[in-house]
C-alpha positions as CSV (number, residue, x, y, z in Angstrom):
1,M,-217.1,-79.9,88.5
2,S,-220.1,-77.6,90.4
3,E,-219.2,-74.4,91.5
4,R,-220.2,-73.8,95.3
5,Y,-222.2,-70.5,96.3
6,L,-220.4,-68.8,99.0
7,A,-222.7,-65.9,100.4
8,P,-219.7,-63.2,101.0
9,S,-221.7,-62.2,103.9
10,V,-222.1,-65.7,105.2
11,K,-218.2,-66.1,105.1
12,R,-217.9,-62.6,106.9
13,A,-219.9,-63.9,109.5
14,F,-217.8,-66.9,110.5
15,E,-214.8,-65.0,110.1
16,I,-216.0,-62.4,112.7
17,L,-217.3,-65.3,115.0
18,K,-213.3,-66.7,114.7
19,I,-212.1,-63.5,115.8
20,I,-214.0,-63.2,118.8
21,S,-214.0,-66.8,119.7
22,S,-210.0,-66.2,120.3
23,S,-210.5,-63.1,121.8
24,R,-210.4,-63.9,126.0
25,D,-211.6,-60.5,126.9
26,G,-214.2,-59.5,124.1
27,I,-213.3,-57.2,120.9
28,G,-214.0,-54.0,119.8
29,L,-215.9,-53.2,116.0
30,N,-212.6,-51.4,115.1
31,E,-210.1,-54.0,116.1
32,I,-212.2,-56.3,113.9
33,S,-212.8,-53.8,110.6
34,R,-208.7,-53.7,111.0
35,K,-207.7,-57.6,111.5
36,L,-210.5,-58.3,108.6
37,G,-209.6,-55.3,106.1
38,I,-212.8,-54.2,105.8
39,A,-215.2,-51.1,106.5
40,K,-216.3,-50.6,109.9
41,S,-219.5,-49.9,108.8
42,T,-219.9,-53.4,107.0
43,V,-218.5,-55.0,110.2
44,H,-221.3,-53.3,111.9
45,G,-224.0,-54.6,109.6
46,I,-222.7,-58.3,109.9
47,I,-222.3,-58.2,113.7
48,S,-225.9,-56.3,114.0
49,A,-227.1,-59.5,112.4
50,L,-225.2,-61.7,115.0
51,E,-226.7,-60.1,117.7
52,D,-230.2,-60.3,116.3
53,V,-229.6,-64.1,116.4
54,G,-227.9,-64.2,120.0
55,A,-224.5,-65.2,118.1
56,V,-222.9,-62.5,119.5
57,R,-223.5,-59.9,122.5
58,R,-222.0,-56.4,123.2
59,E,-220.8,-56.1,127.1
60,P,-222.3,-52.5,127.5
61,A,-219.4,-51.5,130.1
62,T,-216.7,-52.1,127.6
63,R,-218.7,-52.1,124.1
64,R,-216.6,-55.4,123.2
65,Y,-218.4,-58.4,121.9
66,E,-218.0,-61.9,122.8
67,L,-219.7,-65.1,121.7
68,G,-223.6,-65.5,122.7
69,L,-225.5,-68.0,123.8
70,T,-226.7,-69.4,120.4
71,V,-223.0,-70.1,119.7
72,F,-222.9,-72.0,123.0
73,E,-226.0,-74.1,122.4
74,L,-224.8,-75.2,118.9
75,G,-221.8,-76.6,119.9
76,R,-223.3,-78.2,123.0
77,Q,-225.5,-80.1,120.3
78,V,-222.4,-81.0,118.5
79,Y,-220.7,-82.0,121.8
80,T,-223.6,-83.9,123.1
81,Q,-223.0,-86.5,120.4
82,I,-219.5,-87.2,121.6
83,D,-219.0,-89.8,124.2
84,L,-215.7,-88.7,126.2
85,R,-215.7,-92.2,128.2
86,E,-216.2,-94.1,124.9
87,I,-213.1,-92.3,123.3
88,A,-211.0,-92.5,126.3
89,K,-211.7,-95.9,127.9
90,P,-209.0,-97.5,125.0
91,V,-206.7,-95.5,126.0
92,M,-207.1,-95.7,129.6
93,E,-207.0,-99.2,129.6
94,E,-204.0,-99.3,127.6
95,L,-202.1,-96.9,130.0
96,M,-203.5,-98.9,133.4
97,E,-201.9,-102.3,131.8
98,E,-198.5,-100.2,131.2
99,V,-198.3,-98.4,134.2
100,Q,-200.2,-100.7,136.5
101,E,-201.6,-98.1,138.3
102,T,-205.1,-96.7,138.4
103,V,-206.2,-94.4,135.7
104,F,-209.4,-92.1,136.2
105,L,-211.2,-89.5,134.1
106,C,-212.7,-86.5,135.3
107,T,-214.8,-83.3,134.5
108,L,-215.0,-80.2,135.8
109,N,-218.6,-79.8,137.5
110,G,-221.2,-77.7,137.1
111,D,-220.5,-75.6,139.5
112,R,-217.3,-74.9,137.9
113,R,-215.6,-75.1,141.5
114,S,-215.1,-79.1,141.8
115,L,-214.5,-82.3,139.5
116,V,-216.5,-85.1,139.2
117,V,-215.0,-88.7,138.3
118,L,-216.7,-90.0,134.7
119,Y,-214.8,-93.2,134.4
120,I,-212.1,-95.5,136.1
121,T,-209.7,-98.2,134.8
122,E,-208.6,-99.8,138.0
123,C,-205.5,-101.7,138.6
124,R,-205.1,-105.3,139.7
125,H,-203.3,-104.5,143.0
126,D,-204.9,-105.7,145.8
127,L,-204.0,-102.6,147.5
128,K,-205.1,-99.6,145.2
129,I,-206.6,-95.9,145.0
130,T,-210.2,-96.4,143.9
131,S,-213.2,-94.1,143.5
132,P,-216.8,-94.6,142.7
133,V,-217.9,-93.0,139.3
134,G,-219.9,-89.7,140.1
135,S,-217.6,-88.9,143.4
136,T,-216.0,-85.3,143.4
137,L,-212.8,-84.0,144.8
138,P,-211.5,-80.5,145.2
139,L,-210.3,-78.4,142.1
140,F,-207.5,-77.4,144.3
141,S,-204.4,-79.4,145.5
142,T,-205.5,-82.5,143.3
143,A,-203.1,-83.2,140.0
144,P,-206.4,-83.3,137.3
145,G,-207.6,-80.1,139.2
146,K,-204.4,-78.3,138.9
147,A,-204.5,-79.9,135.2
148,I,-207.7,-78.3,134.5
149,L,-207.0,-75.0,135.8
150,A,-203.9,-74.5,133.7
151,I,-206.5,-74.5,130.6
152,M,-207.7,-70.9,132.4
153,D,-206.3,-67.5,132.7
154,D,-205.0,-66.4,135.9
155,K,-207.3,-63.8,136.4
156,E,-210.2,-66.5,136.4
157,I,-207.8,-68.8,138.7
158,K,-207.3,-65.8,141.3
159,E,-211.0,-64.8,141.5
160,I,-212.0,-68.6,141.9
161,I,-209.3,-68.8,145.2
162,R,-210.8,-65.5,146.4
163,E,-214.2,-67.1,146.3
164,K,-213.4,-70.3,147.5
165,G,-209.7,-70.2,149.4
166,L,-207.4,-72.9,149.2
167,T,-207.9,-75.8,151.7
168,K,-205.3,-77.1,153.2
169,H,-205.9,-81.0,153.0
170,T,-202.2,-82.1,154.2
171,E,-199.0,-80.7,155.1
172,K,-198.1,-80.3,151.4
173,S,-201.0,-78.7,150.6
174,I,-200.4,-75.2,148.8
175,T,-202.2,-72.4,150.7
176,D,-200.5,-69.2,149.8
177,P,-202.2,-67.8,146.3
178,E,-199.1,-66.7,144.7
179,E,-197.2,-69.7,145.2
180,F,-200.5,-71.4,143.4
181,I,-200.7,-69.6,140.6
182,Q,-197.0,-70.0,139.9
183,D,-197.3,-73.8,140.4
184,I,-200.3,-73.7,137.7
185,R,-197.8,-71.9,135.4
186,D,-195.4,-74.8,135.5
187,V,-198.0,-76.9,135.0
188,R,-199.0,-75.1,131.5
189,Q,-195.2,-75.1,130.7
190,K,-194.5,-78.8,131.3
191,G,-198.2,-80.0,130.2
192,Y,-198.9,-81.9,132.9
193,A,-199.5,-81.4,136.6
194,V,-198.3,-83.5,139.7
195,D,-199.8,-84.1,142.9
196,Y,-197.1,-85.0,145.7
197,E,-199.1,-85.9,148.7
198,E,-201.0,-82.5,148.5
199,Y,-204.5,-83.9,148.5
200,M,-204.0,-87.0,150.6
201,S,-201.4,-88.4,152.5
202,G,-199.0,-91.1,150.8
203,V,-200.8,-90.8,147.7
204,R,-199.1,-88.9,144.5
205,A,-200.7,-88.4,141.1
206,V,-200.0,-87.4,137.5
207,A,-202.6,-85.7,135.3
208,V,-203.0,-83.8,131.9
209,S,-206.1,-82.0,130.7
210,I,-208.6,-83.1,127.9
211,T,-209.3,-80.1,125.8
212,G,-210.8,-81.7,122.6
213,V,-214.4,-80.8,123.8
214,K,-214.9,-77.5,124.3
215,N,-216.6,-76.1,127.5
216,L,-216.3,-79.4,128.9
217,P,-212.9,-79.5,130.6
218,A,-211.5,-82.7,131.4
219,A,-208.5,-84.5,132.9
220,V,-207.3,-88.1,132.8
221,Y,-204.6,-89.1,135.9
222,V,-203.1,-91.8,137.4
223,V,-203.2,-92.2,141.2
224,G,-201.1,-94.4,143.1
225,F,-199.3,-94.8,146.6
226,K,-195.5,-93.1,147.3
227,T,-194.1,-96.6,148.4
228,G,-195.0,-97.7,144.3
229,L,-194.5,-94.2,142.9
230,N,-190.9,-93.5,143.3
231,E,-189.4,-90.1,141.5
232,E,-188.3,-93.2,138.5
233,K,-192.3,-94.2,138.2
234,M,-193.5,-90.8,138.6
235,D,-191.5,-89.9,135.8
236,I,-192.5,-92.5,133.6
237,L,-196.1,-91.6,134.3
238,K,-195.3,-88.2,133.4
239,S,-194.7,-89.1,130.0
240,R,-197.1,-92.2,129.3
241,V,-199.9,-89.9,131.2
242,R,-199.1,-87.0,128.5
243,E,-199.1,-89.1,125.6
244,A,-202.6,-90.6,126.5
245,G,-203.8,-87.4,126.9
246,K,-202.3,-86.3,123.5
247,T,-204.1,-89.8,122.0
248,I,-207.2,-88.7,123.6
249,N,-207.5,-85.3,122.3
250,I,-206.6,-86.5,118.4
251,R,-209.2,-88.9,119.0
252,I,-212.1,-86.5,119.7
253,K,-211.0,-84.1,116.9
254,E,-211.2,-87.3,114.8
255,R,-214.7,-87.9,115.9
256,I,-215.6,-84.2,115.8
257,H,-214.5,-84.3,112.1
258,M,-216.7,-87.0,111.3
259,I,-219.5,-85.7,112.8
260,S,-219.3,-82.4,110.9
261,R,-218.9,-84.6,107.6
262,T,-222.3,-86.6,108.2
């Protein structure tokens, strides 16, 4: 059996990248050294090389390191090989058949302040909720928006609220920032988001986030009229939509693993 050659510096470089990627606000040289249990001078040498190729960057004000654009570009190249719609479609169709309501897939728009619809599986009711692929909806007040916001930290959400404000779409829209932040915390705890007529009067929705594709936060959600979505039906949706999201995330990971082996 042939032996693999793994250069120690290469292994250390990837360990450093993993540590930096797991830090929300960047990380300092001393902390990296402590976590890896290696000399600060060794860390400095490796991280300087990573800086040279754009894999990491140091924030001048804090002197803390963050991932650089080169890493994101490499990741983007991998994820361009993943068609989120292709993976989600069979799961969405199965979910629609089970709950008999329209199922949507959306992602965070380029402005990171709105959502864009990627795919729709319409139910067969004559009276149903639908929307064309490519249409947009607000990040706030909607179930998918709240599901995606729950991926972010509170600080980022507060910054978006300060910039955009909380629009009152209906009488049930949450317009108080602190109340909205608490609502997002509840979403994180429960694993799903709900919209009880916050965006459109007479319309309810349940959503979960799709986190398998990094830097492309998405959500799958079911929408229907209040008349057809009583509390019993909403409880069923919460469970079924959450399971659908879990299945999609697993299949994305399987696809990534398959790509990485080719």
